[in-house]
C-alpha positions in Angstrom: -29.5 28.6 -25.0 -28.5 28.9 -21.4 -28.0 26.0 -19.0 -28.4 26.1 -15.2 -28.1 23.4 -12.5 -30.5 23.2 -9.6 -30.1 21.3 -6.4 -32.6 20.2 -3.8 -33.4 17.4 -1.3 -35.8 15.7 -3.6 -37.2 16.0 -7.2 -40.4 17.8 -6.1 -38.4 20.6 -4.4 -36.0 20.9 -7.2 -38.7 21.3 -9.8 -40.5 23.9 -7.6 -37.2 25.8 -7.5 -36.9 25.5 -11.3 -40.4 26.9 -11.9 -39.9 29.7 -9.4 -36.6 30.7 -11.0 -37.2 30.1 -14.7 -41.0 29.7 -15.2 -42.4 27.1 -17.6 -39.9 27.8 -20.4 -37.1 25.6 -19.0 -36.2 22.4 -20.7 -34.8 19.5 -18.6 -31.4 18.4 -20.0 -30.5 15.9 -17.3 -31.4 14.7 -13.8 -29.1 12.8 -11.5 -28.4 12.0 -7.8 -26.1 14.6 -6.3 -22.9 13.3 -4.6 -23.9 15.2 -1.4 -27.4 13.6 -1.4 -30.6 15.0 -2.9 -31.2 15.6 -6.5 -29.6 17.8 -9.2 -31.4 18.9 -12.4 -29.8 20.6 -15.3 -32.2 22.7 -17.4 -32.0 24.8 -20.6 -33.9 28.0 -21.5 -34.0 29.8 -24.8 -33.3 33.2 -23.2 -31.4 34.1 -20.1 -33.7 34.5 -17.1 -32.6 35.8 -13.7 -33.6 33.9 -10.6 -36.2 35.5 -8.5 -34.7 37.7 -5.8 -37.5 36.6 -3.5 -36.5 32.9 -3.7 -35.1 32.4 -0.2 -35.5 28.7 0.2 -32.7 26.4 1.2 -32.4 25.2 -2.4 -29.4 26.4 -4.4 -29.5 27.5 -8.0 -26.0 27.1 -9.4 -25.4 29.0 -12.7 -23.4 27.2 -15.3 -20.1 28.9 -16.1 -19.8 30.8 -19.4 -19.9 27.7 -21.5 -23.5 27.5 -22.6 -22.6 28.0 -26.2 -20.1 25.1 -26.0 -22.7 22.8 -24.4 -25.2 23.7 -27.0 -22.7 22.9 -29.7 -22.1 19.5 -28.1 -25.9 18.9 -27.8 -26.4 19.5 -31.5 -23.5 17.2 -32.4 -24.9 14.4 -30.3 -28.3 14.8 -32.0 -26.7 14.8 -35.4 -24.9 11.6 -34.6 -28.1 10.0 -33.3 -26.6 9.3 -29.8 -29.3 7.8 -27.6 -31.1 10.2 -25.3 -30.0 8.5 -22.1 -26.3 8.6 -23.1 -26.6 12.2 -24.4 -28.1 13.4 -21.2 -25.3 12.0 -19.2 -22.7 13.5 -21.5 -24.3 16.9 -21.5 -24.7 16.9 -17.7 -21.0 16.2 -17.3 -20.0 18.7 -20.0 -22.0 21.3 -18.2 -19.8 20.8 -15.1 -16.7 21.3 -17.3 -18.2 24.0 -19.4 -15.8 26.4 -21.0 -15.8 28.4 -24.2 -14.1 25.5 -26.0 -16.6 22.7 -26.8 -13.7 20.3 -27.5 -12.4 20.5 -24.0 -15.8 20.2 -22.3 -16.8 17.3 -24.6 -13.5 15.5 -24.1 -13.8 15.8 -20.3 -17.3 14.4 -20.5 -16.3 11.5 -22.7 -13.4 10.7 -20.4 -15.9 10.4 -17.6 -18.3 8.0 -19.2 -16.2 5.9 -21.6 -13.1 3.7 -21.2 -10.0 4.1 -23.3 -6.9 1.9 -23.5 -3.6 2.6 -25.2 -2.0 -0.3 -27.1 1.6 -0.8 -26.1 4.1 1.3 -28.0 7.2 -0.1 -26.2 8.1 -3.7 -25.8 4.8 -5.7 -25.8 4.2 -8.1 -22.9 1.7 -10.2 -24.9 0.9 -10.9 -28.6 -2.1 -9.0 -30.0 -4.8 -11.4 -31.3 -7.5 -9.8 -33.5 -10.9 -11.3 -33.2 -14.3 -10.4 -34.6 -17.1 -11.3 -37.0 -16.6 -12.0 -40.7 -15.9 -8.9 -42.8 -15.0 -6.7 -39.8 -11.6 -5.8 -41.2 -9.3 -7.9 -39.0 -6.8 -8.7 -41.7 -6.5 -5.1 -42.9 -6.2 -4.0 -39.3 -3.3 -6.4 -38.7 -1.5 -4.9 -41.6 -2.1 -1.4 -40.3 -0.8 -2.3 -36.9 2.3 -3.8 -38.6 2.7 -0.5 -40.5 2.7 1.4 -37.2 5.4 -0.9 -35.8 7.5 -0.7 -38.9 7.3 3.1 -39.0 8.5 3.1 -35.3 11.3 0.7 -36.3 10.1 -2.0 -34.0 10.5 -5.7 -34.8 7.1 -7.2 -35.8 5.8 -10.6 -37.1 2.5 -11.3 -38.7 0.8 -14.6 -38.1 -2.4 -15.8 -39.8 -4.7 -18.5 -38.5 -7.2 -17.7 -41.2 -6.4 -20.8 -43.4 -9.9 -22.1 -44.1 -11.4 -19.0 -45.7 -10.8 -18.7 -49.5 -8.3 -16.0 -50.0 -7.8 -15.3 -46.3 -4.1 -16.1 -46.3 -3.6 -14.5 -49.7 -5.0 -11.2 -48.5 -2.6 -11.0 -45.6 0.3 -12.2 -47.7 -0.4 -9.3 -50.2 -0.3 -6.8 -47.4 2.9 -8.5 -46.1 4.5 -7.9 -49.5 3.6 -4.2 -49.4 5.1 -3.9 -46.0 8.1 -6.1 -46.7 7.0 -8.6 -44.1 6.9 -12.4 -44.2 3.7 -14.0 -43.0 3.6 -17.1 -40.8 0.7 -19.5 -41.6 -0.6 -21.5 -38.7 -3.1 -24.4 -38.9 -3.7 -25.3 -35.3 -3.4 -23.7 -31.8 -0.3 -25.7 -30.8 1.6 -24.6 -33.9 0.6 -21.0 -32.9 2.1 -21.5 -29.5 5.3 -22.8 -31.0 5.5 -19.9 -33.5 5.2 -17.4 -30.7 7.8 -19.1 -28.6 10.5 -18.8 -31.2 10.1 -15.0 -31.7 13.0 -12.8 -30.5 12.3 -10.8 -27.3 10.7 -7.4 -28.0 8.9 -8.5 -31.1 5.4 -7.3 -31.7 3.4 -10.4 -32.5 0.2 -9.7 -34.5 -2.2 -12.6 -34.9 -5.0 -12.4 -37.5 -7.9 -14.9 -37.0 -10.7 -16.0 -39.2 -14.1 -14.3 -38.9 -16.0 -16.0 -36.1 -19.7 -16.2 -35.2 -19.7 -15.7 -31.4 -23.1 -17.2 -31.1 -21.9 -20.6 -32.5 -20.3 -23.0 -30.0 -17.9 -24.3 -32.6 -16.5 -20.9 -33.4 -16.4 -20.0 -29.7 -14.4 -23.2 -29.0 -11.8 -22.3 -31.7 -11.3 -18.8 -30.4 -11.0 -20.0 -26.8 -8.3 -22.4 -27.8 -6.4 -19.8 -29.8 -6.5 -17.3 -27.0 -5.4 -19.8 -24.4 -2.5 -21.2 -26.5 -1.3 -17.8 -27.6 -1.4 -16.2 -24.2 -2.4 -13.1 -26.1 -4.3 -9.9 -25.6 -7.6 -10.4 -27.5 -8.8 -7.3 -29.3 -12.2 -7.0 -30.9 -12.4 -5.6 -34.4 -15.8 -4.1 -35.3 -17.1 -1.7 -37.9 -18.1 1.7 -36.5 -21.2 1.8 -38.8 -22.6 -1.5 -37.5 -26.2 -1.4 -36.1 -26.1 -0.5 -32.4 -28.1 -3.4 -31.1 -26.3 -5.9 -33.3 -22.9 -4.6 -32.2 -23.8 -4.6 -28.6 -25.0 -8.3 -28.7 -21.9 -9.3 -30.7 -19.5 -7.4 -28.5 -20.9 -8.9 -25.3 -20.3 -12.4 -26.7 -16.7 -11.6 -27.7 -16.1 -10.0 -24.3 -17.2 -13.3 -22.7 -14.5 -15.0 -24.7 -11.9 -12.6 -23.5 -12.0 -9.4 -25.7 -10.3 -6.6 -23.7 -10.3 -3.7 -26.2 -12.0 -2.3 -29.3 -10.4 -1.6 -32.7 -13.0 0.3 -34.8 -13.0 0.1 -38.5 -14.7 2.1 -41.3 -14.6 5.5 -39.5 -14.0 7.0 -43.0 -17.4 5.6 -44.0 -19.3 6.4 -40.8 -21.3 9.6 -40.6 -23.2 8.9 -37.4 -21.2 7.6 -34.4 -24.2 7.0 -32.1 -24.1 3.3 -32.6 -20.4 3.1 -31.7 -20.9 5.2 -28.6 -23.9 3.2 -27.4 -22.0 -0.1 -27.8 -18.9 1.2 -26.0 -21.0 2.7 -23.2 -23.2 -0.3 -22.6 -20.5 -3.0 -22.8 -17.8 -0.9 -21.0 -15.3 -2.1 -23.7 -12.3 0.2 -23.8 -11.7 2.1 -27.0 -8.2 1.5 -28.3 -7.7 2.7 -31.9 -9.7 3.4 -35.1 -9.1 3.0 -38.8 -10.2 5.8 -41.2 -8.7 4.4 -44.4 -8.8 1.2 -46.6 -5.0 1.6 -47.2 -2.9 -1.0 -45.5 0.0 1.3 -45.2 -1.9 3.9 -43.2 -1.6 3.2 -39.5 -4.6 3.3 -37.2 -5.1 6.3 -34.9 -5.4 6.2 -31.1 -8.8 6.6 -29.4 -8.7 9.1 -26.6 -11.3 11.5 -25.2 -10.1 14.4 -27.4 -9.8 12.3 -30.7 -13.3 10.9 -30.1 -14.7 14.4 -29.4 -13.1 15.7 -32.6 -14.8 12.9 -34.6 -18.2 13.9 -33.4 -18.1 17.7 -33.2 -18.8 19.7 -36.4 -15.7 20.2 -38.4 -15.9 24.0 -38.1 -15.9 23.8 -34.3 -13.4 21.0 -34.0 -11.2 22.4 -36.8 -11.4 19.4 -39.1 -12.7 16.7 -36.8 -11.3 13.5 -38.4 -7.9 15.0 -39.4 -7.5 16.5 -36.0 -8.6 13.3 -34.3 -5.8 11.4 -36.0 -3.2 13.8 -34.5 -4.6 13.6 -31.0 
């Protein structure tokens, strides 16, 4: 498969140029407004076709650099992961511009263009990290994983739980705390949370685990709003990567309205198609922070960045072990 990009003052003229140059065998990959005005269309053909030497119009046919094989690899991966057509078209159009023989580099550049990423603080944190999300999303396990990362880096950390109503909620975090050698603070109201934070030594990473919340219920929204306000924390949304795309979009938008500023994805080890995760992140503009690919509390989460996300999606033979490589990115 070979990809070419065609430019013209309007869609009619661009398509006339495509037909003159490539005939009827061209497949439209993406269409978009050009930054210099006019329209640009990226097309794919099964066999290389040279543009007609007689085509002397003002339209410009811009051949894609020698990266068509890389773009084809990305296209197949997006299809396999059931990425929506609209998002896939935008990713492929951008990957074509960065096309090289390495699909990982082209794909990573495209993801960096269309998605937001946010690094969690590795040095002295300016705010506590408050984990929010629906029931069963994996917040408690994630709190333990973040604590693991801090402990491995020899940074002071404290675990706080506000999940006192759920049966076994505190017990689960306490069990993780024993594994990590960490004492857990149990908080029953927002004012007590504020006091618990105020007594922590400077430079301490404060991790706050909250009870699962239904963001569509006013009562749950009010509780989260109060916790976020009293803690002065950075709210991070914890969601499973294998959640239905539309459900995750609706849920994420509600949590964003409450203050969620980044995404911590869980169950990447159980997720075989990342299309839902990509659609949610793309449509909500929620920055991707880290992901969990293990149910073990002692295994720290891995950072999301354009390269690690590309490795998770590309076939393992092209990305050299997608998930393992993503963890090291």
